KEMILO-760123 format. One record per residue (C-alpha): residue in one letter; x, y, z. Coordinates in steps of 0.25 Angstrom, whole numbers, always signed. Example, Ala and Ser with C-alpha at 12.3 -4.5 7.8 and 13.67 -1.06 7.14 Angstrom:
<atom residu="a" X="+49" Y="-18" Z="+31"/>
<atom residu="s" X="+55" Y="-4" Z="+29"/>
//
This chain:
<atom residu="m" X="+273" Y="-189" Z="+376"/>
<atom residu="i" X="+263" Y="-198" Z="+380"/>
<atom residu="s" X="+251" Y="-196" Z="+387"/>
<atom residu="i" X="+247" Y="-207" Z="+398"/>
<atom residu="f" X="+233" Y="-207" Z="+402"/>
<atom residu="l" X="+228" Y="-215" Z="+415"/>
<atom residu="p" X="+212" Y="-214" Z="+418"/>
<atom residu="i" X="+209" Y="-216" Z="+432"/>
<atom residu="k" X="+194" Y="-216" Z="+435"/>
<atom residu="h" X="+190" Y="-215" Z="+449"/>
<atom residu="i" X="+179" Y="-224" Z="+448"/>
<atom residu="s" X="+178" Y="-239" Z="+445"/>
<atom residu="r" X="+166" Y="-249" Z="+443"/>
<atom residu="r" X="+173" Y="-261" Z="+446"/>
<atom residu="a" X="+184" Y="-259" Z="+455"/>
<atom residu="p" X="+183" Y="-246" Z="+464"/>
<atom residu="r" X="+195" Y="-236" Z="+465"/>
<atom residu="k" X="+203" Y="-246" Z="+457"/>
<atom residu="n" X="+211" Y="-234" Z="+453"/>
<atom residu="y" X="+216" Y="-229" Z="+466"/>
<atom residu="k" X="+211" Y="-239" Z="+475"/>
<atom residu="k" X="+227" Y="-240" Z="+485"/>
<atom residu="i" X="+236" Y="-253" Z="+484"/>
<atom residu="k" X="+246" Y="-255" Z="+492"/>
<atom residu="n" X="+256" Y="-241" Z="+493"/>
<atom residu="y" X="+248" Y="-236" Z="+480"/>
<atom residu="k" X="+236" Y="-226" Z="+486"/>
<atom residu="l" X="+230" Y="-225" Z="+471"/>
<atom residu="g" X="+234" Y="-240" Z="+468"/>
<atom residu="l" X="+231" Y="-241" Z="+454"/>
<atom residu="t" X="+231" Y="-227" Z="+450"/>
<atom residu="e" X="+243" Y="-225" Z="+457"/>
<atom residu="i" X="+252" Y="-237" Z="+452"/>
<atom residu="k" X="+249" Y="-232" Z="+437"/>
<atom residu="l" X="+253" Y="-219" Z="+441"/>
<atom residu="l" X="+266" Y="-224" Z="+445"/>
<atom residu="q" X="+266" Y="-231" Z="+434"/>
<atom residu="l" X="+265" Y="-221" Z="+424"/>
<atom residu="k" X="+276" Y="-211" Z="+431"/>
<atom residu="i" X="+286" Y="-220" Z="+430"/>
<atom residu="l" X="+282" Y="-223" Z="+414"/>
<atom residu="k" X="+282" Y="-208" Z="+413"/>
<atom residu="k" X="+297" Y="-207" Z="+419"/>
<atom residu="k" X="+301" Y="-217" Z="+409"/>
<atom residu="l" X="+295" Y="-211" Z="+397"/>
<atom residu="t" X="+300" Y="-199" Z="+400"/>
<atom residu="s" X="+314" Y="-204" Z="+402"/>
<atom residu="i" X="+313" Y="-209" Z="+388"/>
<atom residu="n" X="+308" Y="-195" Z="+383"/>
<atom residu="i" X="+293" Y="-198" Z="+382"/>
<atom residu="k" X="+285" Y="-189" Z="+389"/>
<atom residu="c" X="+273" Y="-192" Z="+395"/>
<atom residu="e" X="+261" Y="-187" Z="+404"/>
<atom residu="i" X="+251" Y="-195" Z="+413"/>
<atom residu="i" X="+238" Y="-192" Z="+413"/>
<atom residu="i" X="+228" Y="-197" Z="+425"/>
<atom residu="s" X="+214" Y="-195" Z="+420"/>
<atom residu="t" X="+204" Y="-197" Z="+432"/>
<atom residu="d" X="+192" Y="-195" Z="+439"/>
<atom residu="s" X="+196" Y="-198" Z="+453"/>
<atom residu="k" X="+200" Y="-188" Z="+464"/>
<atom residu="i" X="+209" Y="-197" Z="+469"/>
<atom residu="i" X="+218" Y="-200" Z="+458"/>
<atom residu="k" X="+215" Y="-185" Z="+454"/>
<atom residu="k" X="+223" Y="-179" Z="+469"/>
<atom residu="f" X="+233" Y="-191" Z="+467"/>
<atom residu="i" X="+237" Y="-185" Z="+452"/>
<atom residu="k" X="+238" Y="-172" Z="+456"/>
<atom residu="e" X="+249" Y="-175" Z="+466"/>
<atom residu="k" X="+257" Y="-181" Z="+453"/>
<atom residu="k" X="+263" Y="-171" Z="+444"/>
<atom residu="e" X="+266" Y="-181" Z="+434"/>
<atom residu="f" X="+251" Y="-183" Z="+429"/>
<atom residu="i" X="+242" Y="-176" Z="+422"/>
<atom residu="l" X="+227" Y="-177" Z="+428"/>
<atom residu="h" X="+215" Y="-178" Z="+420"/>
<atom residu="d" X="+203" Y="-174" Z="+428"/>
<atom residu="r" X="+195" Y="-186" Z="+421"/>
<atom residu="p" X="+180" Y="-183" Z="+420"/>
<atom residu="k" X="+168" Y="-189" Z="+423"/>
<atom residu="n" X="+164" Y="-193" Z="+412"/>
<atom residu="l" X="+177" Y="-200" Z="+407"/>
<atom residu="a" X="+178" Y="-207" Z="+419"/>
<atom residu="q" X="+166" Y="-219" Z="+418"/>
<atom residu="d" X="+168" Y="-233" Z="+415"/>
<atom residu="d" X="+162" Y="-231" Z="+400"/>
<atom residu="c" X="+170" Y="-218" Z="+396"/>
<atom residu="l" X="+183" Y="-225" Z="+391"/>
<atom residu="d" X="+182" Y="-219" Z="+377"/>
<atom residu="e" X="+179" Y="-204" Z="+381"/>
<atom residu="l" X="+191" Y="-206" Z="+391"/>
<atom residu="i" X="+198" Y="-210" Z="+378"/>
<atom residu="k" X="+194" Y="-199" Z="+371"/>
<atom residu="e" X="+197" Y="-188" Z="+380"/>
<atom residu="v" X="+212" Y="-192" Z="+383"/>
<atom residu="p" X="+216" Y="-183" Z="+370"/>
<atom residu="k" X="+210" Y="-170" Z="+377"/>
<atom residu="i" X="+219" Y="-175" Z="+388"/>
<atom residu="t" X="+234" Y="-178" Z="+381"/>
<atom residu="r" X="+238" Y="-173" Z="+368"/>
<atom residu="e" X="+248" Y="-183" Z="+367"/>
<atom residu="k" X="+248" Y="-194" Z="+357"/>
<atom residu="y" X="+253" Y="-207" Z="+364"/>
<atom residu="i" X="+242" Y="-210" Z="+377"/>
<atom residu="l" X="+246" Y="-222" Z="+386"/>
<atom residu="w" X="+230" Y="-224" Z="+393"/>
<atom residu="t" X="+233" Y="-234" Z="+406"/>
<atom residu="h" X="+225" Y="-237" Z="+416"/>
<atom residu="v" X="+227" Y="-238" Z="+433"/>
<atom residu="t" X="+222" Y="-253" Z="+432"/>
<atom residu="s" X="+233" Y="-256" Z="+425"/>
<atom residu="p" X="+245" Y="-257" Z="+435"/>
<atom residu="n" X="+254" Y="-269" Z="+431"/>
<atom residu="f" X="+256" Y="-260" Z="+415"/>
<atom residu="n" X="+266" Y="-252" Z="+421"/>
<atom residu="e" X="+277" Y="-241" Z="+416"/>
<atom residu="f" X="+286" Y="-253" Z="+410"/>
<atom residu="d" X="+274" Y="-257" Z="+401"/>
<atom residu="y" X="+269" Y="-245" Z="+399"/>
<atom residu="l" X="+283" Y="-241" Z="+392"/>
<atom residu="d" X="+282" Y="-254" Z="+383"/>
//
């Protein structure tokens, strides 16, 4: 089994609301685009007998509300101390406590051009 880990912070200093600002028909913008890609990836992996879980780690109430409606994602309620600009090392250390899987695919919403086909490759 593979864990797909997607960290999504609520606040961005350089580009406010970048993770959930509406883009065309996507109410949650980059987040919604990436979740769609991961959903497709999970379906493709399942079709070749590879199980996976998709973990969304966020401190955003907006994203939490959206994720709770989706059964295919696991929500990790990200503590504030792991949602700061300078806490990447601490977040990396936290991931093994969130999932016990050997293989972890770490991705970001800010890479919408890196899609399910790239992940499969």
